[in-house]
N, C-alpha and C positions, 0 to 999 in steps of 0.2 A: 156714032157713039157706040162704044164697045164697053160692056161691063163684064167683069169676070169674078168668079167666086172660087175660092180654093178650100177644099175640105180634105183633111187628112184621114183617109180610110185605112183601116188595118187590113189591107188586102194581102200584104206579103209578110205578116207577122210582126211588124214593128210595134203596132199598138198592143198586140197580144203580149209581147215581151214586157211592155211598160205595165200592163195590167198585172201580169204575173209578178213583176218586181214589186209593185205596190202592195199586192196581196202578201208577198213574203215579208215586207217591212211591217205590215199590220200584224201578221202572225207573230213576228219577233217581238213587237211591242206588247202584244197581248201576253206572250209567254213571260216577258220581263215583269209585267204588271201582276201576273198570277204568282210568280216567284216572290215578288216583294210583299204581296198580300199574305202569303204563307209565312214569310219571315216575320212580319209584324204580328201576325196571330200567335206565332210561337213565342215571341218576345213578351207579348201581353200575358199569355198563359204562364210563362215562367215568372214574370214579375208578380202576377196575382198569387201564385203559389208561395213565393217568398213573403209577400205581405200576409197571407193567411197564416203561415208558420210563425211569423214574428208576432202577430196579434194573439195567437194561441199561447205563445210563451209569455207575453205580457199578462194575459188573463190568468194563467197558472200562477205566476208570481204574485199578482195583485190579489187574487181571490183565495189562494191557498198558502203559498210558502211564506210570504211576508206576514200575514196574520198569525200563522203558526209560530213563526220565530218571535213575533212581538209577544205572544202569550208565554212562550218559553222564557223570554227575558224578564217579563213581569213576574212570573212565578219564581225565577231564580233570585230576583231582587227581594221579593217577599221572604223567601227562604233565608236569604242572607240577613235580613232585618230580624228574623226570628232565631238566628244563630244556627240554622240548619244547613247552611252552605257557606263555603269560603269565598273570599274575594276573588281568587283566581277563576272560579267558576262563573261568578258574576261578570267579570271582565271578558271571559271567553264567550258567554252568551250575548253580551253587548256587541262584541266584535263580529260574531256570527250574524246578528241582526243588521249591522252596518253593511256587511258583505252582501246579504240578500237584498237589501235596499239598493245597493250599488248595481247588482245584477238587474233589478227592476228598472233602474234608470237606463242602463245599457240596452235592455230589451225595448224600452220605449223609444230610444234613439234609433235602434234597428228598425222598428216598425215605422217610424216616421220616414226614414230613408227608403224603406221598401215602398211606402205609399208614394213618395216623390218619384221613384223609379217607375212605378206603375202609371202614374199620371203622365210622365214623360213619354213612355212607349205607347200609351193609349191615345196620346194627343189631347189630354185633358182629363178631367175626373171621369173614372170608369163608371 
C-alpha cells in the first residue's frame, strides 16, 4: 500500500507571485473604497450646505420679510381707508406681499428638495 501527499510549496516563486497578485488586488480594492468614501463625504457635505442655505432663506423670509410686507400692506390699507393713500399704492403693496409669499413658498420647496438630496446621498436621515 502506497500513500502519497502533494503539497504546493512556493519554492520557485509561483506562490509568491500569487500572494503578490492577491495583495495588489486588495490594495486596488482598498483604494477604490477610499475614493468612494471621499466622494460620498464630499456629496454629503455639499448637500448639507445646500440644505443649510435653503433653510436660512426660509427663516429669513418667514421671520422677517413676510411679516414686514404684511405690516406694510396693512398700513397701506389703513391709510387708504383714511384717505391718505391711493388705490394704486394699495394694489402695489398687496402685489408685493403676494410676491414675497411666493418667494417663501419657493424657498420652502427648495429646502424640501435639498433635504431629500441630503437624505439620498447620506443613505437616510442625516
